[in-house]
MMTF fields as JSON, N, C-alpha, C and O atoms, coordinates in Angstrom:
{
  "mmtfVersion": "1.0.0",
  "mmtfProducer": "UNKNOWN",
  "numBonds": 307,
  "numAtoms": 308,
  "numGroups": 77,
  "numChains": 1,
  "numModels": 1,
  "chainsPerModel": [1],
  "groupsPerChain": [77],
  "chainIdList": ["A"],
  "bondAtomList": [4, 2, 8, 6, 12, 10, 16, 14, 20, 18, 24, 22, 28, 26, 32, 30, 36, 34, 40, 38, 44, 42, 48, 46, 52, 50, 56, 54, 60, 58, 64, 62, 68, 66, 72, 70, 76, 74, 80, 78, 84, 82, 88, 86, 92, 90, 96, 94, 100, 98, 104, 102, 108, 106, 112, 110, 116, 114, 120, 118, 124, 122, 128, 126, 132, 130, 136, 134, 140, 138, 144, 142, 148, 146, 152, 150, 156, 154, 160, 158, 164, 162, 168, 166, 172, 170, 176, 174, 180, 178, 184, 182, 188, 186, 192, 190, 196, 194, 200, 198, 204, 202, 208, 206, 212, 210, 216, 214, 220, 218, 224, 222, 228, 226, 232, 230, 236, 234, 240, 238, 244, 242, 248, 246, 252, 250, 256, 254, 260, 258, 264, 262, 268, 266, 272, 270, 276, 274, 280, 278, 284, 282, 288, 286, 292, 290, 296, 294, 300, 298, 304, 302],
  "bondOrderList": [1, 1, 1, 1, 1, 1, 1, 1, 1, 1, 1, 1, 1, 1, 1, 1, 1, 1, 1, 1, 1, 1, 1, 1, 1, 1, 1, 1, 1, 1, 1, 1, 1, 1, 1, 1, 1, 1, 1, 1, 1, 1, 1, 1, 1, 1, 1, 1, 1, 1, 1, 1, 1, 1, 1, 1, 1, 1, 1, 1, 1, 1, 1, 1, 1, 1, 1, 1, 1, 1, 1, 1, 1, 1, 1, 1],
  "groupList": [{"groupName": "UNK", "atomNameList": ["N", "CA", "C", "O"], "elementList": ["N", "C", "C", "O"], "formalChargeList": [0, 0, 0, 0], "bondAtomList": [1, 0, 2, 1, 3, 2], "bondOrderList": [1, 1, 2], "singleLetterCode": "X", "chemCompType": "L-PEPTIDE LINKING"}],
  "groupTypeList": [0, 0, 0, 0, 0, 0, 0, 0, 0, 0, 0, 0, 0, 0, 0, 0, 0, 0, 0, 0, 0, 0, 0, 0, 0, 0, 0, 0, 0, 0, 0, 0, 0, 0, 0, 0, 0, 0, 0, 0, 0, 0, 0, 0, 0, 0, 0, 0, 0, 0, 0, 0, 0, 0, 0, 0, 0, 0, 0, 0, 0, 0, 0, 0, 0, 0, 0, 0, 0, 0, 0, 0, 0, 0, 0, 0, 0],
  "groupIdList": [1, 2, 3, 4, 5, 6, 7, 8, 9, 10, 11, 12, 13, 14, 15, 16, 17, 18, 19, 20, 21, 22, 23, 24, 25, 26, 27, 28, 29, 30, 31, 32, 33, 34, 35, 36, 37, 38, 39, 40, 41, 42, 43, 44, 45, 46, 47, 48, 49, 50, 51, 52, 53, 54, 55, 56, 57, 58, 59, 60, 61, 62, 63, 64, 65, 66, 67, 68, 69, 70, 71, 72, 73, 74, 75, 76, 77],
  "secStructList": [7, 6, 6, 6, 2, 2, 2, 2, 2, 2, 2, 2, 2, 2, 2, 2, 2, 2, 2, 2, 2, 2, 2, 2, 2, 2, 2, 2, 1, 1, 6, 2, 2, 2, 2, 2, 2, 2, 2, 2, 2, 2, 2, 6, 7, 7, 7, 7, 7, 7, 6, 2, 2, 2, 2, 2, 2, 2, 2, 2, 2, 2, 2, 2, 2, 1, 1, 7, 7, 7, 7, 7, 1, 1, 7, 7, 7],
  "xCoordList": [-38.405, -36.673, -36.917, -36.765, -37.213, -36.542, -36.498, -35.635, -37.422, -37.288, -36.143, -35.833, -35.529, -33.925, -33.074, -32.515, -32.892, -32.32, -32.286, -31.304, -33.292, -33.365, -32.991, -32.578, -33.156, -32.806, -31.386, -30.822, -30.76, -28.882, -28.735, -28.154, -29.088, -28.776, -28.904, -27.993, -29.788, -30.027, -28.975, -28.2, -28.876, -27.865, -26.173, -25.353, -25.651, -24.73, -24.574, -23.549, -25.668, -25.342, -25.432, -24.243, -25.995, -25.835, -24.372, -23.802, -23.772, -22.518, -21.486, -20.632, -21.384, -20.922, -21.187, -20.254, -22.026, -22.308, -21.558, -20.662, -21.88, -21.075, -19.323, -18.648, -18.845, -17.711, -16.821, -15.687, -17.854, -17.164, -17.774, -17.41, -18.541, -19.096, -17.896, -18.399, -17.084, -15.442, -15.491, -15.676, -15.254, -14.815, -15.813, -15.513, -17.089, -18.354, -18.551, -19.13, -18.101, -18.281, -17.398, -17.641, -16.266, -14.551, -15.411, -15.466, -15.924, -16.078, -17.287, -17.261, -18.069, -19.496, -19.956, -21.179, -19.067, -19.646, -19.518, -19.269, -19.725, -20.136, -18.694, -18.5, -17.71, -16.222, -15.486, -14.445, -16.097, -15.79, -15.424, -14.423, -16.557, -16.393, -15.297, -14.747, -15.131, -13.92, -12.814, -12.286, -12.443, -11.335, -11.047, -10.021, -12.016, -11.678, -11.387, -10.261, -12.3, -11.84, -9.928, -9.064, -9.908, -8.565, -7.516, -6.574, -7.6, -7.079, -7.037, -6.042, -7.895, -7.636, -6.908, -6.182, -6.86, -6.253, -4.499, -3.602, -4.336, -2.755, -2.509, -1.732, -3.209, -2.777, -1.812, -0.76, -2.578, -2.087, -1.105, -0.78, -0.484, 0.824, 1.919, 2.076, 2.563, 4.209, 5.245, 5.185, 6.118, 7.15, 8.516, 9.004, 9.078, 10.456, 11.371, 11.501, 12.492, 13.812, 14.663, 14.828, 14.901, 15.946, 17.182, 17.098, 18.439, 19.355, 19.108, 19.907, 18.242, 17.839, 18.255, 18.909, 18.041, 18.479, 20.025, 20.765, 20.452, 22.16, 22.464, 23.14, 21.887, 22.114, 22.35, 23.481, 20.893, 20.709, 21.904, 22.463, 22.413, 23.013, 24.829, 25.609, 24.871, 26.294, 26.214, 26.997, 24.975, 25.277, 25.142, 25.446, 24.804, 24.579, 26.045, 26.353, 26.769, 28.192, 28.913, 29.579, 28.851, 29.574, 29.468, 30.361, 28.056, 27.664, 28.284, 28.698, 28.359, 29.094, 30.221, 30.757, 31.164, 32.484, 32.889, 33.867, 32.302, 32.708, 32.214, 32.51, 31.497, 31.334, 32.506, 33.292, 32.789, 33.944, 33.784, 32.807, 34.894, 35.05, 35.534, 36.456, 35.111, 35.996, 36.622, 36.04, 37.82, 38.447, 38.528, 38.899, 38.159, 38.606, 40.015, 40.743, 40.369, 41.682, 41.772, 42.406, 41.169, 41.134, 40.375, 39.178, 40.693, 39.95, 39.939, 40.815, 38.605, 38.291, 38.9, 38.984, 39.271, 39.935, 39.384, 39.711],
  "yCoordList": [30.309, 30.55, 29.759, 28.537, 30.261, 29.359, 28.006, 27.378, 27.29, 25.809, 24.978, 23.885, 25.815, 25.951, 25.625, 24.532, 26.835, 27.168, 25.907, 25.678, 25.352, 24.574, 23.087, 22.15, 23.011, 21.898, 22.165, 21.43, 22.889, 23.421, 22.831, 21.746, 23.254, 23.022, 21.727, 21.248, 21.123, 19.258, 18.719, 17.888, 19.133, 18.276, 18.678, 17.849, 19.757, 19.919, 19.251, 18.917, 19.103, 17.974, 17.007, 16.755, 16.343, 15.212, 14.751, 13.747, 16.097, 15.402, 15.559, 14.673, 16.499, 16.687, 15.082, 14.329, 14.887, 13.492, 12.444, 11.82, 12.211, 11.28, 11.303, 10.33, 12.631, 12.777, 12.397, 11.942, 12.793, 12.588, 11.23, 11.062, 10.275, 8.884, 8.066, 7.227, 7.903, 6.911, 7.271, 6.511, 8.949, 8.978, 8.907, 8.63, 9.179, 9.218, 8.121, 8.034, 7.006, 5.368, 4.911, 4.266, 5.563, 5.22, 5.688, 4.908, 6.912, 7.448, 6.806, 6.657, 6.591, 6.083, 4.881, 4.772, 3.776, 3.099, 2.005, 2.399, 0.404, -0.39, -0.77, -1.204, -0.537, -1.249, 0.106, -0.075, 1.206, 2.196, 1.859, 2.295, 0.917, 1.093, -0.24, -0.495, -0.933, -2.205, -1.021, -0.822, -0.145, 0.255, 1.157, 1.022, 2.194, 2.963, 1.649, 1.444, 1.041, -0.039, -0.407, -0.011, -1.211, -1.277, -0.693, -1.201, 0.689, 1.75, 2.179, 2.85, 2.031, 2.281, 1.155, 1.428, -0.264, -0.895, -0.63, -0.969, -0.234, -0.211, 0.436, -0.063, 1.943, 3.03, 2.624, 3.164, 1.327, 1.018, 0.057, -0.444, -0.264, -1.224, -0.245, 0.891, -0.881, -0.239, -1.05, -2.272, -0.358, -1.001, -1.307, -0.36, -2.72, -2.628, -2.961, -4.134, -2.04, -2.34, -3.161, -3.029, -3.889, -4.861, -5.457, -5.662, -5.836, -6.111, -8.146, -8.963, -8.151, -9.653, -9.401, -10.333, -8.446, -8.59, -8.431, -9.083, -7.647, -7.588, -9.097, -9.579, -9.881, -11.088, -11.737, -12.009, -12.181, -13.045, -12.353, -13.217, -11.025, -11.006, -11.7, -12.269, -11.289, -11.88, -13.686, -14.463, -13.808, -15.527, -15.881, -17.02, -15.223, -15.31, -15.099, -15.923, -14.354, -13.852, -15.264, -15.989, -15.603, -16.629, -18.062, -18.886, -18.121, -19.104, -19.214, -20.284, -17.875, -17.917, -18.006, -18.291, -17.916, -17.84, -19.106, -19.384, -20.051, -21.302, -22.31, -23.505, -21.753, -22.628, -22.78, -21.846, -24.534, -24.568, -23.714, -23.307, -23.694, -23.361, -24.177, -24.932, -24.195, -24.646, -23.539, -22.456, -23.745, -22.584, -23.557, -24.73, -22.889, -23.35, -23.845, -23.307, -24.97, -25.532, -24.192, -23.137, -24.583, -23.727, -22.711, -22.982, -21.474, -19.957, -19.83, -20.125, -19.271, -18.993, -17.561, -16.831, -17.351, -16.064, -15.349, -14.187],
  "zCoordList": [-20.047, -19.739, -18.352, -18.376, -17.39, -16.004, -16.202, -15.588, -17.1, -17.37, -17.587, -17.113, -18.49, -19.2, -18.337, -18.246, -17.461, -16.374, -15.118, -14.413, -15.065, -13.956, -14.659, -13.975, -15.859, -16.822, -16.709, -15.899, -17.211, -16.955, -15.649, -15.625, -14.689, -13.272, -12.852, -12.176, -13.105, -12.997, -13.811, -13.335, -15.037, -15.591, -15.101, -15.496, -14.359, -13.754, -12.598, -12.003, -12.36, -10.567, -11.447, -11.643, -12.065, -12.567, -12.781, -12.352, -13.821, -14.174, -13.152, -13.137, -12.295, -10.811, -10.117, -9.839, -9.996, -9.471, -10.221, -9.654, -11.491, -12.1, -11.86, -11.524, -12.123, -11.824, -10.439, -10.285, -9.538, -8.166, -7.603, -6.44, -8.05, -7.934, -7.548, -6.801, -7.588, -7.097, -5.837, -4.887, -5.779, -4.561, -3.486, -2.325, -3.919, -3.055, -2.554, -1.471, -3.248, -3.106, -1.803, -0.784, -2.344, -1.668, -0.004, 0.947, 0.002, 1.057, 2.205, 3.426, 1.409, 2.387, 1.518, 1.432, 0.729, 0.261, 1.466, 2.605, 1.133, 1.792, 2.363, 3.499, 1.393, 2.109, 3.096, 3.728, 3.088, 3.662, 5.348, 5.916, 6.044, 7.73, 7.925, 8.996, 6.801, 6.913, 7.064, 8.158, 5.772, 6.027, 7.128, 7.795, 7.384, 8.581, 9.786, 10.239, 10.086, 10.942, 11.066, 11.848, 10.034, 9.678, 9.968, 10.575, 9.467, 9.979, 10.985, 11.258, 11.817, 13.488, 13.942, 14.899, 13.486, 13.977, 13.544, 14.316, 12.724, 12.388, 13.432, 14.246, 13.734, 14.223, 15.412, 15.756, 16.038, 17.19, 17.366, 18.442, 15.895, 16.031, 16.281, 15.834, 17.015, 16.858, 16.235, 16.094, 15.902, 15.36, 16.427, 17.045, 16.578, 17.375, 17.088, 16.739, 17.1, 16.455, 18.14, 19.353, 17.101, 17.998, 17.456, 16.245, 18.055, 17.635, 16.853, 16.395, 16.991, 16.23, 14.723, 14.255, 13.946, 12.398, 12.503, 11.766, 13.332, 13.734, 13.667, 12.758, 14.759, 15.19, 14.171, 13.768, 13.441, 12.119, 11.157, 10.48, 10.944, 9.664, 9.862, 9.099, 11.209, 11.796, 11.41, 10.866, 11.954, 11.61, 10.351, 9.994, 9.741, 8.166, 7.558, 6.697, 7.797, 7.238, 8.108, 7.368, 9.261, 9.736, 9.078, 8.88, 8.783, 7.68, 6.367, 5.922, 5.621, 4.411, 4.637, 3.565, 5.63, 5.731, 5.742, 5.047, 6.447, 6.512, 5.507, 5.514, 4.717, 3.523, 2.829, 2.669, 2.154, 1.374, -0.187, -0.816, -0.367, -1.821, -2.837, -2.53, -3.995, -4.896, -5.761, -5.822, -6.465, -7.465, -8.728, -8.756, -9.579, -11.385, -11.075, -10.24, -11.851, -12.233, -13.488, -13.482, -14.141, -15.641, -15.704, -15.792, -15.689, -15.518, -17.113, -17.925, -17.304, -19.094, -19.023, -18.036, -20.193, -20.019, -21.282, -21.526]
}
């Protein structure tokens, strides 16, 4: 009977490994080092907020206000 239990144990370990294989590969696979290095580089990035976006929006509004418009002579009803 002990060989039967060893066989069941081996099969259960094999099923567990097969089920967790994608996560194991992500964690210890060949691409994991590159991903960890990229994550470390991204942690060092900083976001700067400036008034450049406000200046840009204001300039776009000015440009749109200066565009010539054409009014329809016969509006469709």
